[in-house]
VOTOR-919824 format. One record per residue (C-alpha): y negated, x negated, z. Coordinates in pm, whole numbers, plus 50000, padded with zeros to 5 digits. Layout:
% residues N
yy	xx	zz
Y	X	Z
...
This chain:
% residues 774
yy	xx	zz
88895	39593	07462
88695	39532	07128
88896	39625	06845
88861	39269	06674
89028	39130	06969
89308	39420	06957
89368	39346	06593
89399	38989	06622
89637	39005	06935
89872	39279	06786
89908	39176	06436
90233	39073	06284
90148	38693	06209
90402	38688	05908
90177	38941	05736
89825	38822	05887
89673	38781	05527
89739	39158	05450
89561	39315	05733
89213	39438	05683
88945	39145	05724
88765	39291	05989
88575	39008	06106
88449	38934	05738
88331	39309	05710
88134	39262	06018
87976	38978	05896
87854	39176	05599
87712	39407	05829
87457	39157	05952
87486	39295	06308
87398	38986	06490
87137	38832	06252
86859	38973	06422
86666	38780	06692
86883	38457	06708
87203	38635	06678
87124	38926	06912
87022	39228	06806
86856	39543	06959
86933	39938	06890
86561	39919	06759
86637	39622	06519
86974	39754	06420
86827	40049	06253
86553	39867	06062
86576	39945	05711
86406	39654	05612
86711	39421	05726
86961	39602	05502
86905	39620	05125
87053	39782	04842
87237	39459	04750
87395	39434	05082
87506	39794	05097
87678	39729	04741
87833	39399	04843
87981	39611	05171
88118	39895	04990
88291	39660	04734
88432	39439	05012
88565	39760	05186
88712	39906	04872
88892	39563	04807
89020	39554	05155
89163	39928	05145
89329	39837	04800
89496	39529	04917
89642	39714	05271
89765	40031	05029
89913	39761	04787
90111	39569	05060
90206	39919	05259
90366	40067	04940
90532	39771	04851
90687	39711	05209
90788	40070	05230
90973	40071	04908
91109	39742	05007
91268	39914	05315
91416	40199	05104
91588	39935	04906
91714	39737	05173
91866	40062	05341
92012	40132	05022
92176	39786	04989
92309	39828	05324
92445	40176	05256
92626	40004	04952
92815	39794	05168
92990	40067	05322
93323	40169	05123
93341	40492	05001
93715	40549	05135
93651	40462	05519
93981	40395	05646
94084	40134	05885
94187	39884	05631
93826	39912	05490
93644	39882	05789
93820	39580	05896
93687	39385	05620
93327	39450	05716
93154	39184	05942
93009	39424	06184
92802	39186	06378
92619	39060	06065
92564	39443	05943
92423	39529	06283
92193	39237	06286
92082	39319	05943
92013	39685	06057
91822	39557	06363
91607	39342	06144
91516	39634	05920
91464	39871	06213
91207	39598	06346
91047	39589	06002
90995	39948	05992
90841	39942	06355
90620	39646	06244
90536	39859	05925
90403	40138	06111
90211	39958	06347
90058	39783	06058
89967	40112	05900
89794	40233	06233
89613	39941	06304
89421	39921	05962
89384	40265	05942
89205	40245	06295
89009	39962	06157
88876	40103	05863
88739	40406	06038
88570	40172	06315
88417	39938	06043
88270	40269	05889
88161	40416	06201
87963	40092	06292
87805	40070	05965
87687	40451	05970
87530	40377	06327
87357	40055	06208
87231	40176	05905
87213	40571	05899
87015	40553	05564
87360	40486	05389
87673	40705	05495
87997	40566	05403
88253	40776	05595
88238	41045	05282
88337	40770	05055
88620	40626	05235
88767	40983	05297
88770	41022	04924
88947	40659	04875
89200	40730	05160
89280	41045	04969
89334	40816	04650
89510	40577	04839
89704	40738	05106
89847	40412	05289
89839	40622	05602
90060	40921	05494
90395	40767	05465
90658	40961	05662
90895	40739	05841
91163	40997	05940
91384	40954	05630
91408	40573	05701
91473	40645	06068
91734	40931	05950
91928	40671	05752
91899	40391	06005
92080	40634	06253
92359	40730	06024
92413	40333	05973
92404	40279	06362
92653	40573	06404
92884	40388	06159
92851	40067	06332
92927	40248	06678
93227	40438	06561
93395	40143	06387
93283	39811	06541
93547	39695	06768
93480	39577	07155
93172	39851	07181
93052	39838	07566
93182	40158	07730
92870	40310	07782
92744	40299	07383
93122	40405	07244
93220	40756	07249
93571	40843	07366
93786	40906	07063
93593	41078	06777
93265	41251	06834
93447	41585	06829
93666	41487	07127
93368	41327	07312
93358	41452	07696
93133	41725	07778
93016	41826	08123
93270	41934	08375
93227	42167	08700
93146	41831	08911
92867	41746	08658
92500	41802	08743
92218	41741	08495
91887	41581	08577
91588	41605	08353
91304	41382	08332
90951	41413	08143
90733	41160	08033
90411	41096	07808
90431	40851	07550
90104	40705	07384
90061	40712	07021
90060	40352	07009
90435	40338	07140
90591	40626	06993
90736	40440	06706
90876	40170	06940
91005	40441	07173
91187	40587	06870
91341	40290	06754
91497	40184	07112
91651	40507	07134
91756	40500	06784
91989	40174	06890
92187	40395	07134
92187	40770	07024
92182	40897	06687
91918	41146	06536
91974	41501	06531
91858	41629	06176
91729	41957	06134
91872	42119	05818
91723	42460	05732
91888	42499	05385
92144	42807	05369
92371	42585	05152
92427	42344	05433
92332	42053	05195
92219	41770	05425
91880	41618	05301
91782	41288	05459
91419	41325	05332
91303	41616	05515
91042	41569	05805
91105	41627	06163
91116	41976	06249
90818	42200	06324
90869	42420	06620
90632	42731	06712
90654	42880	07043
90463	43173	07171
90449	43190	07534
90414	43546	07717
90177	43622	08005
89976	43897	08167
89598	43935	08208
89654	43798	08575
89845	43481	08449
90115	43562	08656
90370	43334	08503
90134	43046	08482
90048	43066	08865
90427	43078	08963
90514	42787	08740
90244	42571	08900
90352	42683	09244
90721	42642	09181
90799	42958	09336
91146	43107	09329
91054	43385	09107
90890	43160	08852
91013	43282	08500
90924	43214	08136
90936	43448	07820
90893	43303	07476
90913	43361	07105
91044	43050	06913
91099	42950	06579
91149	42635	06316
90912	42597	06017
90644	42840	05897
90672	43201	05978
90591	43278	05608
90941	43150	05521
91091	43411	05717
91294	43191	05961
91496	43278	06241
91314	43382	06525
91471	43372	06915
91327	43535	07224
91417	43358	07513
91351	43391	07901
91429	43108	08176
91464	43197	08534
91570	43056	08847
91921	43129	08964
91892	43365	09242
92238	43220	09377
92155	42883	09325
91771	42773	09329
91843	42451	09165
91995	42591	08857
91759	42747	08569
91950	43016	08360
91825	43083	07992
91867	43429	07817
91843	43386	07445
91868	43650	07174
91796	43653	06785
91573	43899	06635
91383	43982	06302
91033	43942	06240
90988	44325	06178
91148	44412	06509
90943	44192	06735
90649	44416	06805
90874	44714	06844
91081	44535	07105
90791	44404	07293
90658	44749	07320
91002	44892	07448
91058	45123	07146
91342	44927	07005
91645	44766	07200
91843	44603	06924
92050	44901	06865
92124	44780	06502
92249	44441	06610
92447	44612	06863
92592	44868	06617
92681	44606	06384
92858	44411	06654
93075	44690	06740
93151	44755	06362
93266	44379	06329
93517	44475	06632
93353	44214	06855
93476	44168	07202
93365	44433	07442
93271	44184	07711
93057	44007	07422
92877	44344	07327
92805	44432	07675
92678	44082	07781
92441	44104	07475
92319	44447	07592
92245	44349	07919
92036	44037	07800
91838	44287	07586
91786	44520	07890
91685	44230	08114
91416	44069	07894
91299	44416	07784
91235	44526	08140
91094	44213	08258
90823	44233	07967
90749	44579	08068
90754	44540	08427
90494	44259	08416
90295	44389	08144
90343	44053	07948
90182	43981	07581
90147	43675	07371
89912	43447	07539
89961	43083	07397
90085	42936	07098
90254	42580	07106
90310	42401	06772
90477	42067	06767
90731	41839	06579
91031	41749	06758
91256	41420	06707
91579	41492	06893
91841	41216	06972
92214	41313	07086
92585	41232	07006
92730	41569	06854
92943	41743	07085
92850	41508	07373
92589	41615	07600
92593	41354	07851
92255	41205	07729
92016	41425	07517
91664	41281	07457
91398	41466	07253
91018	41373	07158
90745	41610	07070
90450	41499	06917
90161	41635	06720
90135	41917	07006
89859	42162	06926
89811	42451	07180
89629	42739	07041
89496	43083	07220
89709	43392	07086
89595	43630	07336
89392	43951	07317
89233	43985	07660
88875	44042	07534
88893	44373	07397
88556	44311	07251
88653	44009	07084
89028	43955	07060
89177	43634	06917
89498	43819	06797
89513	44182	06674
89599	44402	06980
89835	44612	06747
90045	44285	06632
90224	44020	06812
90106	43705	06643
89790	43564	06463
89806	43644	06072
89505	43348	06011
89770	43088	06106
90102	43237	05962
89996	43396	05643
89799	43098	05533
90080	42854	05679
89835	42640	05844
89983	42286	05981
89870	42012	06226
89595	41957	06286
89482	42312	06217
89119	42203	06133
89005	42558	06045
89091	42696	06405
88766	42742	06629
88689	42455	06891
88724	42689	07186
89055	42822	07055
89282	42485	07050
89383	42209	07252
89525	41905	07097
89751	41703	07330
89666	41352	07301
90023	41220	07386
90376	41281	07286
90639	41418	07531
90941	41269	07610
91246	41456	07766
91542	41343	07883
91856	41499	08010
92130	41296	08169
92472	41412	08319
92514	41288	08669
92865	41282	08830
92874	41471	09187
92744	41205	09446
92659	40947	09194
92286	40866	09222
92252	40590	08976
92124	40702	08592
92363	40600	08335
92375	40461	08072
92170	40161	08192
91940	40166	07902
91817	40518	07992
91710	40357	08309
91521	40070	08131
91360	40308	07907
91210	40498	08187
91101	40219	08381
90918	40026	08071
90549	39999	08005
90621	40248	07711
90630	40576	07907
90439	40722	08184
90625	40946	08410
90511	41311	08394
90692	41506	08643
90696	41911	08596
90458	41861	08293
90454	42197	08097
90305	42267	07762
90270	42604	07823
90044	42527	08180
89841	42258	07996
89744	42523	07727
89646	42780	07975
89457	42536	08189
89263	42362	07898
89194	42682	07689
89137	42969	07971
88973	42789	08240
88621	42831	08108
88633	43207	08118
88745	43195	08486
89079	43370	08416
89254	43132	08631
89180	42954	08972
89453	42661	08971
89493	42405	08774
89792	42123	08723
89782	41802	08880
89832	41594	08566
89490	41693	08411
89303	41379	08612
89535	41168	08420
89449	41234	08069
89119	41081	08146
89292	40733	08192
89471	40523	07944
89848	40533	08012
89909	40237	07825
90019	39916	08056
90061	39566	08012
90441	39471	07928
90412	39174	08178
90269	39393	08462
90528	39662	08422
90805	39403	08424
90632	39266	08759
90606	39612	08903
90982	39681	08824
91087	39349	09006
90890	39463	09295
91040	39767	09274
91382	39630	09252
91275	39382	09553
91180	39651	09795
91407	39945	09693
91346	40251	09481
91220	40461	09766
90899	40385	09909
90890	40329	10300
90739	40645	10462
90534	40564	10754
90286	40856	10735
90156	41027	11034
90336	41329	10910
90650	41151	10850
90650	40986	11159
90550	41269	11373
90838	41474	11280
91055	41188	11416
91237	41268	11750
91145	40922	11877
90791	41054	11931
90930	41250	12200
90993	40939	12395
90760	40639	12493
90798	40274	12531
91083	40064	12405
91328	40361	12340
91093	40507	12080
91033	40163	11870
91429	40104	11918
91483	40428	11752
91236	40407	11500
91327	40055	11409
91692	40173	11369
91583	40434	11112
91356	40185	10932
91613	39909	10908
91813	40134	10729
91570	40162	10426
91433	39781	10440
91725	39567	10532
91489	39272	10551
91447	39093	10859
91074	38991	10748
90983	39326	10664
91137	39471	10982
90956	39251	11194
90611	39347	11044
90700	39692	11093
90809	39651	11438
90448	39577	11531
90316	39881	11358
90556	40113	11512
90503	39991	11845
90144	40023	11799
90173	40366	11679
90425	40484	11961
90159	40335	12186
89855	40514	12046
90026	40853	11988
90131	40855	12361
89759	40756	12476
89609	41036	12227
89896	41297	12318
89781	41249	12723
89403	41269	12641
89466	41583	12450
89658	41771	12748
89408	41630	12978
89120	41772	12743
88952	41426	12798
88595	41534	12618
88444	41162	12672
88665	40982	12415
88589	41278	12184
88205	41242	12230
88233	40846	12209
88437	40881	11871
88159	41144	11729
87873	40908	11789
88034	40605	11692
88111	40644	11310
88171	40277	11127
88167	40230	10778
88551	40200	10750
88594	40549	10925
88354	40684	10655
88567	40553	10393
88884	40716	10500
88734	41046	10604
88567	41109	10286
88918	41184	10143
89003	41453	10393
88669	41625	10481
88783	41948	10352
89121	41942	10573
88921	41808	10876
88685	42124	10865
89014	42364	10883
89118	42141	11154
88798	42175	11344
88822	42557	11319
89165	42546	11482
89071	42285	11753
88812	42045	11774
89009	41832	12045
89294	41777	11812
89113	41690	11505
88888	41432	11708
89176	41258	11888
89381	41240	11524
89072	41073	11365
89026	40824	11659
89394	40749	11648
89390	40706	11276
89098	40471	11266
89253	40225	11518
89622	40251	11408
89475	40177	11045
89322	39862	11146
89658	39769	11316
89856	39844	11041
89647	39660	10821
89691	39350	10998
90053	39386	11051
90191	39468	10681
90218	39207	10428
90139	39359	10086
90355	39291	09806
90291	38984	09575
90015	39083	09326
89858	39368	09525
89547	39355	09719
89397	39585	09954
89115	39765	09791
88749	39737	09920
88661	40075	09802
88815	40413	09785
88886	40523	09431
88673	40825	09528
88362	40596	09542
88413	40363	09255
88381	40383	08874
88175	40629	08692
88091	40981	08820
88307	41223	08647
88191	41587	08671
88287	41846	08434
88003	42004	08240
88049	42344	08404
87974	42204	08751
87636	42075	08632
87592	42426	08458
87716	42659	08761
87415	42471	08962
87154	42540	08674
87259	42893	08674
87223	42944	09036
86877	42772	09005
86768	43002	08700
86882	43296	08924
86601	43190	09201
86354	43133	08925
86421	43508	08805
86390	43638	09139
86050	43447	09176
85906	43558	08851
85992	43938	08956
85855	43909	09289
85527	43736	09140
85487	44028	08897
85518	44277	09216
85261	44081	09390
84985	44040	09137
85044	44418	09018
85007	44534	09377
84724	44337	09431
84524	44421	09128
84616	44808	09164
84520	44824	09520
84156	44808	09474
83883	44664	09670
83908	44823	10012
84280	44897	10030
84370	44646	10320
84738	44759	10351
84803	44696	09999
84647	44344	10012
84876	44253	10331
85184	44378	10145
85098	44166	09831
85037	43859	10055
85388	43932	10212
85528	43942	09861
85340	43625	09775
85459	43448	10074
85831	43553	09980
85760	43441	09621
85650	43098	09701
85964	43068	09941
86209	43175	09667
86070	42916	09451
86086	42645	09696
86416	42725	09841
86564	42769	09487
86447	42396	09390
86542	42259	09721
86893	42390	09678
86926	42264	09330
86813	41910	09409
87062	41925	09707
87355	42028	09502
87248	41773	09244
87249	41493	09485
87594	41620	09638
87760	41617	09297
87653	41273	09223
87762	41109	09561
88075	41283	09526
88046	41482	09860
88319	41722	09981
88057	41904	10197
88004	42293	10122
87739	42376	09865
87699	42726	10036
87354	42802	10120
87321	43170	10256
87010	43117	10475
86797	43165	10173
86910	43481	10050
86901	43642	10384
86553	43550	10453
86443	43702	10132
86639	44022	10191
86492	44071	10552
86133	44002	10433
86161	44261	10190
86333	44522	10411
86037	44458	10683
85790	44501	10405
85943	44820	10286
85974	44971	10634
85616	44834	10708
85468	45019	10398
85652	45353	10488
85575	45344	10846
85191	45279	10764
85175	45552	10488
85363	45785	10705
């Protein structure tokens, strides 16, 4: 979508005159004045069409728009603070039942909602205008490269920083006011009102389990998500001051986490593969390390007695003892001695000693060392002393290498546990001084939701949490891990790892969704049920109904499907496919038993375009199947082709869903990582190197042989033939692989024939030389 269209669609209409006049600035650029309103790239860079006067007019208009936006944003931000101060003034200083009864909480809450909506629109106003200024300047510098306006814009933004306002203080005040309303407004819904006072709120019990959900949030939707949650949960305010004075003007806390791993990235692989032994060790602190915050060393692991429970061990440690703790020379003896001097319970001291020993032994046994740093800002929402619902949002996520794996060029001093170039200088987001290959900036915010579930209850409560999870504002990302993502992005090029997380492909897509489309999908989900009907070959083949044939099998399968669908229309359409499935499966089963090869040969010779579309996806798995048994593989392909056509006719797709004409793997732009092309080129360069060496050997032997040494001449001719073969083979393999990459082929790219021929030829020539000379 063009930015001009996006700006027109998303601008807040009452403030329309205060937005950047993007269309006017585009007209001043004379972008479409060439050749009857259509300009070519050559015309756009013609300096004759752009004069000094045009440049002055554009810069003056740009500066005027910048001052207009800054003036309006500053005025509105101050107005928001005044409104919040006026709302706070309405709250009596002595809050009791009689004073609260005199407040009209309905109008009070409506005014809060209007102020919150205005803060959300102001944040969106700032973001759209900031993007607009950089868009128009980028367009100007591209059209008229002789004049560069970007440095001027950066200087003016430093003088008029309308995009640097921190909305955290406004959200903190709004949160405290919403808490006041929830605590004193009569007749609140049971889902929103705590039981009694906050200190008496119910906590988890033995019959309560917790479910965790992870989502991505696009920066365009971040403020809206925060304001949505703020209407239901209060903000947790981080207060680092030792005197416990609450300061609402502090920004969201910055959290730094140092993840440990070994040179084999054992913890990374265990986490990706969801092994039962998966654990994580990390150091964590709030704020900057040069301000000497409290540091925690943590270890998370799966409970060996209950695989569904993740346990956490955590101990505080001072900065000066971290290195010795990792090396195993210090085991928190001073802390343990102080605990005993304070007459701490023996059980507490013993538990602390066990945690220290467990963490230290795990680090030493697995040769762990700091490998990755994650720095992010966290906004947390939770009712104090009530853990039924807890939500946190991590944004501005920076993932930085912290390893010393390369002994010749270590990123971190191997004799220390952290990077001094970051901590001593107090670097902050976006860490512009960090080299490109050492940092990865995650483009989205991460939303974590923790919900308490009663035993046997599958419904997520409260309902607004479910509404948020199914809205267009978030993108579900189960099992996402900052640690795994950072390792996959920063260590992949150096071939430390061979397994990548599934979500990397999702980063290439736009996770934003149209609200109307999201609403239609939610209605469709509710109509057909939360759980999709699994009619896959794997799921149905595991059913006991496949052991029989005929009507009994169909009836038993229909009984299971009827429990999921519950709709006669849908069940009738499924009946056709199930009957077809049972009949075809029975016939294919009989063919496999009989070893019928006629059907196999016919299927191999007749490959339709539909079958090719389907087989493109599973080409690798089919090769493995052929190695285990060609008969089974061919029969499965034959059945799948016929069953797919029958099921396509039988099933009626939901409204708004169309059957794709092409597979996703065969549509769109070819997206190939640069390392794939470079690997192919490296192989070609190796063949060229062998060709040059053989050619040098050929001509050296030929010239040194003399006029009458026929044996040397024949050997030179042999080496020359091998030289021509190496050059042709290398070029042929290179072009073959280029074509395979462009066509998204799943074929194997190995080619062992060429090296074998070269080796055999060289060996034969050497043996022949020794034989003749001997």
